[in-house]
N, C-alpha and C positions, 0 to 999 in steps of 0.2 A: 610721099605723096601714098595713097592707100591702093593696094593690087583690087584693079577689078577679079571680082570672083565668076571662077566659070562655070557654069550650068551641069548640073549632074546628069541632063538629058542628055541622050546621045543621036538620036535621027528621028524623024519624022512622026516615025511609028506609033513615041515615045511621048510625042508630044500631042500624038492625037489622043493616046489615052491620059495625057492627065486633061486634056479637057473633056473625055469624058466624064472621068471621075470629077474632074471641077462643075460638070452641070449634075451629076448627081449627087457632091453634095447642097448645092443651090435648092435644086428640087426639098430636098430633104429640111432645107433648112426653112425653106417655102413654107412648108407645111408644118411647120413645127411652131414657125411664128404664127401661122393660121390658128392652129390650136390652141395655142395663148394665147391670141386676141377672142376668142371662140369664150376660152374660161377668163379671162378679164369683164369681157361684157356681161355673161351669167354674173359675177362677182358686183361688178356696179348693179346691173339690175335689180339683184336682193337686196343689197345696200340701199339703193335709191328708194326703192318701197319701204323700207322700214324707216328712213332720214325724211320719206314724204310724209309718212305716221308721225314723225318728232316732232315735224314742220309745222303741220296741222296745227298740235297740240301749242305750240309755240306760241303760232298765230291767235289762236282764241287765248289765250293766258295774255299775252298783250296786248289785245283785244278791253278785254274787259278791265284789266288796270287803268289805260286808255281812260274809257267810261266813267271807272269810278272818281280818278283825277280830274276828268275836265267836269265832273258833276259838281267836285270840290276846288274848282280854280281860283277861287277867292282866298283860299288859303296860301296858296303860291304869289299874290300880289307882294307881299313884303320880303319874303325869303323863296327862291325862282326853284329849292331842292327841298325835296324830305328826305332824310336819313332814317332806315328802319331798320333792324333786326340785320336781314339778309340782304340790304342793298338800298342801291340813292332812287328817286321818283324825281325828275326835275324837267322843268320846263326852259327850253333853250329857243330865241331867237336867229331865225335862219333865213338862207335867203337862196330861191332856188330858181336859174334863167329858164323860162321856157321858151325855147323858139319853134317858129313854123317850119313853112319850109327852110331847108338849111340854103338850098340854091336861092332861093329870092332874096333870106336875108342879109347871103354873100351879097349878090347884084344890089341889092339895096345899099350897104355899108360902102360897096365903089361908089355909086352913085355920088356918094354924100363926100366923100373923099375922107371916110372915116376908118384905113386901110391899116392902122395901125391898132385895129381891136382883133385884127386876124393871125394867124399864125401860119407861119410859114418854111414846111420843111423843105430843105434845101440836100438835094443828093447829085453824086456825080453820074455821068449819064457815062458808062466803063465802052460801050459799041460806039458812043459819040467823039470819046478822048481816044479808041485806037485810028480814027482818020487824023490825027494833028501829028506835022513832021515832028522828027526827032529834035529839031530844034526847041520847037516850042515843048516838046513832051518834058527837055530838062529842065526847060527855064519852069517849070511848075511842079516840078521836082517828080514826073512819076516814071519811070521805066515800061517796057512790055516787053516781057520774056515771050522767047517763042523755042517750042520744044515738040521733038518727033515722039509722042507721045502713043505706046503699042494699044490696043486695041485686044481684049481679052473674052471672048464672046463663045460660051458652049453651045449650042444647038440644042436647047432646053424644049423643046416642042418634041424634036426627033426621042432623047433621052428620056423626057418625061412617055411616050408610048411606051416604051420597056419596064418601068419602074411602075410597083404597087402600092 
């Protein structure tokens, strides 16, 4: 059996000092994460602008190709695609389901007994599981583990006031 490690701390003053250090480290980490997030947001904004310009140009080219192909749609009656040097243009038949109000559609489906077209996601309610007796928990293959967990919370507000 593994031997339990002993703490290097010898007094409550040492614990208090470690709490101060822990709090200071958490504050520094939070500040670094904030700086990191600001830089990420600046990069995203910079690239979003560039990508927006490119996306607009892509959309314009696609629109022009679509207009050209639409004006010559009779060429696609027998063969649905046209292979060119730098790619392929093609017409494909596609279907799209367009829903009105989702709630109204679901209500109508249930009224007409068409529930087979609905997806139902099943989840376990862990809070309700906790209310079951031990015998039932055993039958369904669930264990509830109870632990006495320590909570370590430095006083961040107090520490932040002293850190620049």
